[in-house]
N, C-alpha and C positions, 0 to 999 in steps of 0.2 A: 503493502499500501504506500508504504514513504516516496521512496523510489521509485514509484510508475506517476502519484506526486510529484514530487518535486521532478520530477521532467515536462508535465504537460505543464509546472507553474515557470517554470522554466523558459517554453516550449513561447508559452502567452509577451515573455519583456516581460514577466514580474525584476524586481530587485531580489536578489540574493538575502541583505536581511531579510525581510520578510519572507521568502518563498520556507526560510530557514524559520522563523517564528508560525508560517501557516499549517508545517508541516511534522508541528510539535505538539501544534493545539490538537493540529488533526490525529496525531499519529495516541497524548495522549487523549478521545475521545474512543477512538476505537479498542484498546485499549480496553478503559471499561466499561464497555460491549461485552467483549471475549469473555470480557472474565465477569460483571454481572448477567450475564444476556444468557447462558447454554452457550455450550460448545460445540453442541450440533444448529445452532439455528443460524444463521443464513447473517449474517451480515454488508449489508451499504455503505459505498463510500459515494460524495457525488461531489466535483468540482465547477465550481464555476465561472470563470473570471471577467468583469465592466471596463471600463475605462477608470474607475474611479473606485472599484470593492473587489476583492477574494472571497466570495460565497464555499463554503462544503460546508457538508450531508454527511455525519453521519445516522446511519438507519439499521434498527436491529427487532429483533419480532420479540425483546422483551418489555415488563412489564412499568420499566420504564425505574425513573424521578422526579420528585419537582425540584427544578432550583431556585434555589430559597434568596436572598436579596441577600449577600455579605456583602459584609467589611469588607475595600477594601484597602484597609489600615493592617489586616488581621494576618496572622502570615499563621500556617497550620503549625500542629509542633512534627519534626523535625523529629525528630527520638521515633516517628511510631512509625512502621518499616510502609507508611499506605494515607491515600487521604487529598491529596495534591492538588491528582488532577485534573480538578473541579479550575481551582485555587489556577494553575498555569491555563488553564483552557482562556480564564476571563483574562489576567496582566496581559496577554496574548493576543488577545482577540479581540476590537472595539464592537461588538457586540454577542451574545453567545446569549439561544434561547431552545426550552425540554418541551417538547409536546410531546408526549405519553398517550395510550391510547391500545381501548384492546386490537388496534395492525399493528404494535412495536411503541416502539421509541425513535423518537430524532432528534440528535439534536445540532443543530444548525450552529455553526457562523462567520462571522463576516472580515473581515478587513478591511481598512482604508487606504488605499494605495497610494494618495498623496495625504 
């Protein structure tokens, strides 16, 4: 997923630093889907680049979660083995939303290009 997404963003002339951030955020969302949705579920990743933004969506068949309003100044406990994915995604991307329903969960992430 990372290699394919990185290549796609590069083909769209997205700046290297933004490519790094978008791929890292997408990888975190993908890893969360693998961990929490179940190993037998199909996980779909889609990406689109417009003039002003890169959009990535990660969709799985899992029950999902609610994205609680977070304190941008709060840092997760670094001694815990997990629990930093959403923090990273929110700090790397400009917009993050989660939609969960009977058809699964979609994490939508937008990074402005300018």
